[in-house]
C-alpha positions as CSV (number, residue, x, y, z in Angstrom):
1,M,-102.7,58.4,103.9
2,A,-103.1,62.0,102.2
3,G,-101.9,64.8,104.5
4,R,-100.2,62.3,106.6
5,A,-97.1,64.3,108.1
6,K,-93.8,63.0,107.0
7,K,-91.6,61.8,109.8
8,K,-88.3,64.3,110.0
9,T,-85.2,62.5,109.9
10,V,-81.9,63.7,111.5
11,A,-79.0,64.1,108.8
12,A,-76.0,62.1,109.6
13,A,-72.5,63.3,110.3
14,R,-70.4,62.7,107.5
15,R,-67.5,60.6,109.2
16,A,-63.7,61.5,109.0
17,D,-62.1,58.8,107.1
18,V,-58.1,59.6,107.0
19,R,-55.9,57.4,104.8
20,L,-52.2,58.3,105.7
21,P,-49.2,58.1,103.6
22,E,-46.2,56.6,104.5
23,L,-44.7,58.7,107.1
24,A,-41.2,59.9,108.2
25,A,-40.1,59.6,111.4
26,Y,-40.3,63.1,113.7
27,G,-36.9,64.1,114.6
28,G,-37.4,65.9,117.5
29,G,-36.1,69.3,118.5
30,G,-39.2,70.6,119.6
31,L,-42.2,72.4,118.2
32,V,-42.1,75.8,117.1
33,P,-44.5,78.8,116.5
34,D,-45.9,78.6,113.1
35,G,-44.1,75.4,112.1
36,D,-44.9,73.1,109.0
37,Y,-45.3,69.6,109.7
38,D,-46.0,67.2,106.9
39,G,-46.0,63.8,106.5
40,L,-44.6,63.0,110.0
41,E,-45.6,60.6,112.6
42,F,-44.5,61.7,116.0
43,A,-44.0,58.4,118.3
44,G,-44.1,58.4,122.1
45,A,-42.8,62.6,121.5
46,D,-42.6,64.5,124.7
47,L,-44.5,67.8,123.7
48,A,-45.9,68.9,127.0
49,G,-45.0,72.5,127.4
50,Q,-44.0,72.9,123.9
51,D,-45.1,76.3,121.8
52,G,-46.7,75.1,118.5
53,S,-49.2,77.8,118.3
54,G,-50.0,78.5,114.6
55,A,-48.2,75.1,113.2
56,R,-49.6,72.9,110.6
57,F,-49.8,69.7,110.4
58,L,-50.5,67.8,107.3
59,D,-50.8,64.4,107.0
60,C,-49.4,63.5,110.3
61,A,-49.7,60.7,113.3
62,L,-49.4,61.5,116.8
63,R,-49.1,58.3,118.6
64,D,-48.8,58.0,122.7
65,C,-47.6,61.5,122.9
66,A,-47.7,63.4,126.0
67,M,-49.3,67.0,125.6
68,D,-49.6,68.8,129.0
69,E,-49.5,72.3,128.9
70,A,-48.6,72.3,125.4
71,R,-49.5,75.3,123.6
72,L,-51.3,74.8,120.5
73,T,-53.3,77.9,119.7
74,A,-54.2,78.2,116.3
75,A,-52.9,75.2,115.0
76,R,-53.9,73.3,112.3
77,F,-54.8,69.5,112.1
78,L,-55.3,68.3,108.7
79,D,-55.7,64.6,107.7
80,S,-54.1,63.6,111.0
81,V,-54.7,61.0,113.5
82,L,-54.4,61.6,117.1
83,D,-53.6,58.4,118.6
84,G,-53.2,57.5,122.8
85,V,-52.3,61.3,123.3
86,R,-52.3,62.1,126.6
87,G,-52.1,65.4,128.9
88,V,-53.5,67.9,130.6
89,G,-54.5,71.5,130.1
90,T,-53.5,71.2,126.3
91,D,-54.2,74.5,124.5
92,L,-55.8,74.2,121.1
93,S,-58.4,77.3,121.4
94,G,-58.9,78.3,117.8
95,A,-57.5,75.8,116.5
96,T,-58.8,74.2,113.2
97,L,-59.1,70.0,113.1
98,R,-60.6,69.1,109.7
99,D,-60.8,65.4,108.7
100,V,-59.1,64.2,112.1
101,E,-59.1,61.3,114.2
102,V,-58.8,61.2,117.8
103,V,-58.3,57.5,119.2
104,D,-58.2,56.6,123.1
105,A,-57.1,59.9,123.9
106,R,-56.8,60.6,127.5
107,L,-57.2,64.5,128.2
108,G,-57.9,66.8,131.1
109,G,-58.9,70.4,130.8
110,V,-58.3,70.5,127.0
111,Q,-59.3,74.2,125.6
112,L,-60.8,73.8,122.4
113,H,-62.8,77.1,122.5
114,G,-63.3,79.4,119.5
115,A,-62.3,76.1,117.5
116,V,-63.5,74.5,114.4
117,L,-64.0,70.8,114.0
118,E,-64.9,69.6,110.8
119,R,-65.5,65.6,110.1
120,V,-63.4,64.9,113.1
121,L,-63.9,61.1,115.0
122,V,-63.6,61.1,118.5
123,R,-63.2,57.6,119.4
124,G,-62.5,56.0,122.7
125,G,-60.7,57.2,125.5
126,K,-61.8,59.8,127.9
127,V,-61.8,63.9,128.0
128,D,-62.6,65.4,131.4
129,Y,-63.6,69.6,131.3
130,L,-63.5,69.5,127.6
131,N,-63.8,73.4,126.6
132,L,-65.5,73.8,123.3
133,R,-67.6,77.0,124.2
134,T,-67.9,79.2,121.0
135,A,-66.6,76.3,119.1
136,K,-68.3,75.4,115.6
137,L,-68.5,71.7,115.3
138,K,-69.6,70.0,111.9
139,D,-69.9,66.3,110.9
140,V,-68.4,65.5,114.4
141,V,-68.7,62.1,115.7
142,F,-68.2,61.2,119.4
143,E,-68.2,57.6,119.6
144,G,-67.5,55.0,122.7
145,C,-65.7,57.6,124.6
146,V,-66.7,59.2,128.1
147,L,-67.0,63.2,128.0
148,A,-67.0,64.6,132.1
149,E,-68.4,68.3,132.2
150,P,-68.3,69.0,128.3
151,D,-69.1,72.8,127.6
152,F,-70.6,73.8,124.6
153,G,-71.3,77.0,125.8
154,G,-72.1,79.3,122.8
155,A,-70.9,76.8,120.1
156,V,-72.7,75.7,117.2
157,L,-73.3,71.7,116.7
158,E,-74.2,70.8,113.2
159,R,-74.7,66.9,111.7
160,V,-72.9,66.0,115.2
161,E,-73.2,62.6,116.8
162,F,-73.0,60.9,120.3
163,R,-72.6,57.0,119.8
164,D,-72.5,55.0,122.4
165,C,-71.0,57.2,124.4
166,V,-71.0,58.5,128.3
167,V,-71.6,62.7,128.8
168,T,-72.2,63.5,132.1
169,G,-72.5,67.6,133.5
170,A,-72.6,68.8,130.0
171,D,-73.4,72.5,129.3
172,F,-75.2,73.8,126.3
173,S,-76.1,77.2,127.6
174,A,-76.3,79.6,124.5
175,A,-76.2,76.7,121.9
176,R,-77.1,76.1,118.5
177,L,-77.9,72.7,117.6
178,K,-79.1,71.1,114.3
179,D,-79.2,67.9,113.6
180,V,-77.2,67.0,116.8
181,D,-77.8,63.0,117.2
182,L,-78.0,62.2,121.0
183,R,-80.1,59.0,121.3
184,T,-77.2,56.4,121.5
185,A,-75.5,57.8,124.1
186,Q,-75.0,55.3,127.1
187,R,-75.8,58.0,129.5
188,L,-76.4,61.8,129.2
189,E,-76.3,64.3,131.8
190,I,-77.3,67.7,131.0
191,A,-76.2,70.2,133.8
192,R,-77.0,73.6,132.2
193,G,-78.7,74.5,128.7
194,V,-81.4,72.3,128.5
195,D,-83.5,74.8,126.9
196,R,-80.9,75.0,123.9
197,L,-81.4,71.2,123.1
198,A,-83.9,72.5,119.9
199,G,-82.2,70.8,116.7
200,A,-81.1,67.5,118.8
201,V,-82.7,64.5,118.6
202,I,-83.0,62.2,122.0
203,S,-84.4,58.7,122.8
204,T,-87.8,58.4,124.8
205,A,-85.6,56.6,127.5
206,Q,-83.5,60.0,127.7
207,L,-86.4,61.9,127.5
208,L,-87.6,60.2,131.1
209,D,-84.0,60.7,132.4
210,L,-84.4,64.6,131.7
211,A,-87.6,64.9,132.4
212,P,-86.8,66.4,136.1
213,V,-84.1,69.5,134.1
214,F,-86.7,70.2,131.7
215,A,-89.5,70.7,134.2
216,A,-86.7,72.6,136.4
217,E,-86.1,74.8,133.4
218,L,-89.9,75.3,132.8
219,G,-90.5,76.1,136.7
220,V,-92.3,73.0,137.6
221,R,-92.7,71.4,140.6
222,V,-93.5,68.1,140.6
223,E,-94.8,66.4,143.9
224,D,-96.4,63.4,144.7
């Protein structure tokens, strides 16, 4: 029918497709600030408490590594895989992750504030208290993972998908969203910043679940 409004669609994220070359084994010795790591496999390495701030990881695989309190501020992870990494208090503030896959991670209190994530896939695992304040996320997919109390305060999210994952206690205060797809999240709880969801797409069921939060934001009292 002429004049019928076109249905708006959400743009899909471009997924990371990391294809690693043959890797050399990491020889140990500890990370160093501004280090250059190219084509290495860190298998079961204990990186806890080490300082790799400003380091560059190109075509690398970090598998089953301990990363408790590791300092990786302003580090760059390019065309790399982080598989089964674990740790509490990992500091990746100001880091760049581009064409990166994070698989089955077990992390708590990881700092990614001010970071740049582009074409990143986070699949499986659980991340508690993820700090992404003022970060920039573009073409990022959270898939089949658990995000407990993630903080997106002041962040910019463009073409970000939450697929089959559990998101609880999320903070979107002052965030800017464009083409953010939340429809297939298994569970979606937003603690703060529901007023910043313009640019996101949710399902009808999620709308009903979030109705009390929307009402509270609008100052509407619901009584029977």
